[in-house]
C-alpha positions in Angstrom: 0.0 0.0 -0.1 1.1 3.6 -0.6 2.1 5.4 2.2 0.0 8.1 3.7 2.7 11.1 2.5 2.3 10.3 -0.6 -1.2 10.3 -1.4 -2.3 13.6 -2.7 -5.6 14.7 -4.5 -3.7 15.4 -7.7 -2.9 11.7 -8.2 -6.7 10.8 -8.7 -8.4 11.7 -11.8 -11.7 10.6 -10.6 -13.7 11.8 -7.8 -17.0 11.6 -6.2 -18.5 13.9 -4.0 -20.9 13.1 -1.2 -22.1 14.6 2.0 -22.2 13.0 5.2 -26.0 12.0 6.0 -27.4 12.1 9.7 -28.1 8.3 10.0 -23.9 7.9 9.2 -23.2 9.4 12.4 -22.2 7.1 15.3 -22.1 8.0 19.5 -19.1 9.6 19.0 -20.9 12.0 17.0 -18.7 11.1 13.9 -18.8 9.2 10.5 -19.1 5.0 11.6 -15.9 3.6 10.4 -17.9 0.8 8.4 -19.8 3.4 6.2 -16.1 4.6 4.5 -16.4 1.2 2.5 -20.0 2.2 1.2 -18.2 5.7 0.4 -15.9 3.8 -1.6 -18.0 1.6 -3.1 -20.3 4.6 -4.3 -17.2 6.1 -5.7 -16.4 3.0 -7.6 -19.5 3.4 -9.3 -19.0 6.5 -10.7 -15.6 5.3 -11.4 -17.1 3.2 -13.9 -19.3 6.1 -15.4 -16.2 7.9 -15.4 -14.7 5.2 -17.8 -17.9 4.9 -19.9 -18.7 1.4 -19.1 -21.9 0.5 -17.7 -21.2 -2.0 -15.4 -23.2 -4.9 -15.9 -23.7 -4.6 -19.7 -19.8 -4.6 -20.0 -19.2 -7.5 -17.6 -21.6 -9.2 -19.6 -20.0 -8.4 -22.9 -16.6 -9.5 -21.4 -17.9 -12.8 -20.2 -16.7 -12.5 -16.4 -17.2 -10.1 -13.2 -15.5 -8.4 -10.6 -15.2 -10.2 -7.2 -13.9 -8.4 -4.2 -11.0 -10.5 -2.4 -9.6 -8.2 -0.2 -10.4 -4.6 1.4 -8.0 -2.6 3.9 -8.8 1.1 5.4 -6.5 3.1 7.2 -8.0 5.8 9.5 -6.3 9.0 9.6 -9.5 11.8 10.7 -13.0 11.8 11.5 -15.8 13.2 9.2 -18.5 14.8 11.1 -22.3 15.4 10.1 -22.9 17.6 6.9 -19.3 17.2 5.8 -18.7 17.4 2.3 -16.2 15.0 1.0 -14.5 13.9 -1.9 -13.9 10.5 -2.5 -11.2 9.5 -5.0 -10.6 6.7 -7.0 -7.8 5.1 -9.2 -6.7 1.6 -10.7 -3.2 1.3 -9.3 -2.2 -1.9 -10.5 -3.8 -4.7 -13.0 -2.3 -8.2 -12.5 -3.0 -11.4 -14.6 -6.7 -11.9 -13.1 -6.7 -9.1 -10.4 -7.0 -5.2 -10.5 -5.6 -3.2 -7.1 -8.0 -0.3 -6.5 -6.9 2.5 -4.3 -9.4 4.9 -2.9 -9.0 8.3 -0.6 -11.4 10.2 1.3 -10.8 14.0 1.1 -12.3 16.5 3.3 -11.2 19.9 1.4 -7.2 18.8 1.3 -7.3 16.8 4.4 -6.9 13.1 3.6 -9.0 11.3 6.4 -9.1 7.6 5.1 -7.6 5.7 2.4 -7.2 2.2 1.6 -7.1 -0.4 -1.2 -9.6 -3.0 -3.1 -8.4 -6.0 -4.7 -10.6 -7.4 -7.2 -10.5 -10.7 -9.2 -11.7 -11.2 -12.6 -14.0 -14.3 -12.8 -16.4 -16.5 -14.4 -19.5 -15.3 -13.0 -21.2 -18.4 -12.3 -18.2 -20.7 -11.2 -16.1 -17.4 -9.7 -13.2 -19.4 -11.2 -10.4 -16.5 -12.1 -10.1 -15.6 -15.6 -7.3 -13.2 -17.1 -8.7 -9.7 -17.2 -9.6 -8.8 -20.8 -6.8 -7.1 -22.6 -10.4 -4.4 -23.9 -10.9 -3.8 -20.2 -7.4 -3.3 -19.1 -6.9 -0.6 -22.3 -9.7 0.9 -21.1 -8.4 1.6 -17.7 -4.9 2.3 -18.3 -6.2 5.0 -21.0 -8.5 6.3 -18.9 -5.6 6.9 -16.0 -3.2 8.2 -18.6 -6.2 11.5 -19.2 -7.3 9.8 -22.4 -11.0 10.6 -23.8 -13.1 7.6 -22.9 -15.7 8.3 -25.9 -15.8 9.0 -29.3 -18.5 11.2 -30.7 -19.6 10.5 -34.2 -21.8 12.7 -36.5 -23.7 11.9 -39.5 -26.8 11.6 -41.0 -30.0 9.1 -39.9 -28.9 6.8 -42.4 -25.6 6.3 -40.6 -26.4 6.8 -37.0 -30.3 6.3 -36.7 -30.2 2.7 -35.4 -28.2 3.6 -32.3 -29.9 7.2 -32.1 -33.1 5.2 -32.0 -32.3 2.8 -29.3 -31.1 5.4 -26.9 -34.0 7.4 -27.3 -36.2 4.6 -27.0 -34.9 4.0 -23.6 -34.8 7.6 -22.4 -37.7 9.3 -23.6 -40.5 6.5 -24.4 -39.6 3.7 -21.7 -38.2 5.6 -19.0 -40.1 9.1 -19.4 -43.2 7.6 -20.9 -43.3 10.3 -23.5 -45.6 9.0 -26.2 -44.0 7.4 -29.1 -45.7 9.3 -32.0 -44.3 12.3 -30.1 -41.1 11.3 -30.1 -40.3 10.1 -33.7 -40.7 13.2 -36.4 -39.8 13.8 -39.8 -36.8 16.3 -38.6 -34.6 13.0 -38.2 -34.4 12.4 -41.7 -33.0 15.6 -42.8 -30.7 16.8 -39.6 -27.5 16.4 -38.0 -27.3 13.5 -35.3 -24.2 12.8 -32.8 -23.8 9.8 -30.9 -21.4 9.1 -28.4 -19.7 5.5 -28.2 -17.5 4.2 -25.6 -14.3 2.0 -26.2 -16.3 -1.0 -26.5 -18.4 0.5 -29.2 -21.6 0.6 -27.1 -23.6 3.7 -28.2 -24.5 6.1 -24.5 -25.7 9.0 -25.8 -27.1 11.0 -28.8 -28.2 14.2 -29.6 -29.2 16.4 -33.1 -28.7 19.6 -34.6 -31.2 21.4 -37.3 -31.8 24.9 -38.4 -34.0 26.7 -36.6 -34.2 29.9 -38.4 -31.6 31.4 -40.4 -28.3 31.7 -38.0 -29.7 29.9 -35.5 -29.5 26.3 -34.8 -31.7 24.0 -32.4 -30.3 21.4 -30.7 -32.9 18.7 -29.4 -33.6 14.9 -28.3 -30.4 15.1 -26.1 -30.3 11.6 -24.1 -28.0 9.9 -22.1 -28.5 6.2 -20.8 -29.5 6.3 -17.4 -26.6 4.7 -16.1 -24.1 7.0 -17.7 -25.4 10.3 -16.6 -23.5 12.4 -14.5 -20.2 11.1 -16.3 -19.5 14.1 -18.9 -20.7 11.7 -21.7 -23.9 14.2 -22.7 -21.3 17.3 -22.7 -19.4 15.3 -25.0 -22.4 15.3 -27.5 -23.4 18.5 -26.8 -20.2 20.0 -27.4 -19.5 18.3 -30.7 -23.2 19.5 -32.1 -21.9 23.3 -31.2 -18.5 22.9 -32.8 -20.7 21.8 -35.9 -22.8 24.5 -35.4 -20.0 26.9 -35.9 -18.6 25.2 -38.7 -21.9 25.8 -40.8 -22.0 29.2 -40.0 -24.8 29.4 -37.4 -24.4 32.6 -34.7 -26.2 31.1 -31.8 -27.9 27.9 -30.8 -31.2 27.3 -28.8 -32.9 24.1 -27.2 -35.7 23.4 -25.2 -34.4 22.1 -21.8 -36.0 19.6 -19.5 -36.0 21.3 -16.1 -34.3 18.4 -14.4 -31.7 19.1 -17.0 -31.3 22.7 -16.6 -28.0 23.2 -14.4 -26.6 20.6 -17.1 -27.1 23.3 -19.6 -26.4 26.3 -17.2 -22.7 24.5 -16.9 -22.3 24.8 -20.8 -22.8 28.4 -21.1 -26.7 28.5 -21.8 -29.4 31.2 -20.4 -33.0 30.5 -19.8 -35.1 32.9 -22.4 -38.9 33.3 -21.4 -41.5 31.5 -19.4 -41.3 28.0 -18.6 -43.7 25.5 -20.1 -44.6 21.8 -20.7 -43.9 19.2 -23.4 -45.5 15.9 -23.4 -46.4 16.8 -19.5 -42.6 17.7 -18.7 -41.4 21.0 -17.6 -39.2 23.2 -20.0 -37.6 26.2 -20.8 -36.5 27.6 -23.8 -32.5 28.0 -23.4 -29.9 30.0 -26.0 -26.3 30.5 -26.3 -24.0 32.4 -28.7 -21.6 30.6 -31.2 
């Protein structure tokens, strides 16, 4: 295990931010020690999102699963109720069939807890160890080296429509219960589509760009698979569409944002315009941004 003095925030590319809940405090008015493993486990889930790898589907595709072999934690300080914590996660080492994950719990710059989890890749049914697949090894190493985890492809409906349709079906029709006849329209055939793919070729997010009026583009049908949200994949799609909008000479882009996604678009530089309204029974607001 790394020495305490060698563990720094800058060592971690991925952080999961959590706030201590009242139920996690013990009689000493500090976080009960066992909860830190749950914090780390939550952060590991976020790590898979950062890798752009839907965990269950990825493991099924790889023909195995990861099982915890060993977990260790060292306690240096105590978190208290309502503290905001950043849990850093990184892969320290990948062996033949095992992976060592390092985790560290920070309050600001203060390191409170750190430890390691050792996972073994194994057959899902028999739990007999198997070699870590090269594709998984390469994806993790690329992430830790600072590389992008998704590739956004731009194209016509004829090229990307199959993948875009599957994502929109899951998000809008199945999850949000938008009537199918409202989701599919003639505009799909004539506008630019974007689809984000992870390193295993799985489509995770989509959006489209079309002309609203001369000089103004409209972004729409932005959808990210549920398990991949909050992992910057949607932002990659949005940025790709806006870059193409600039190339095509548009001066402004507008969109109708679901209110649940308002902060996502605010962070991307959009501002609200006009009154809020409903589309398909869901609260929306028009938002705009110059290109």
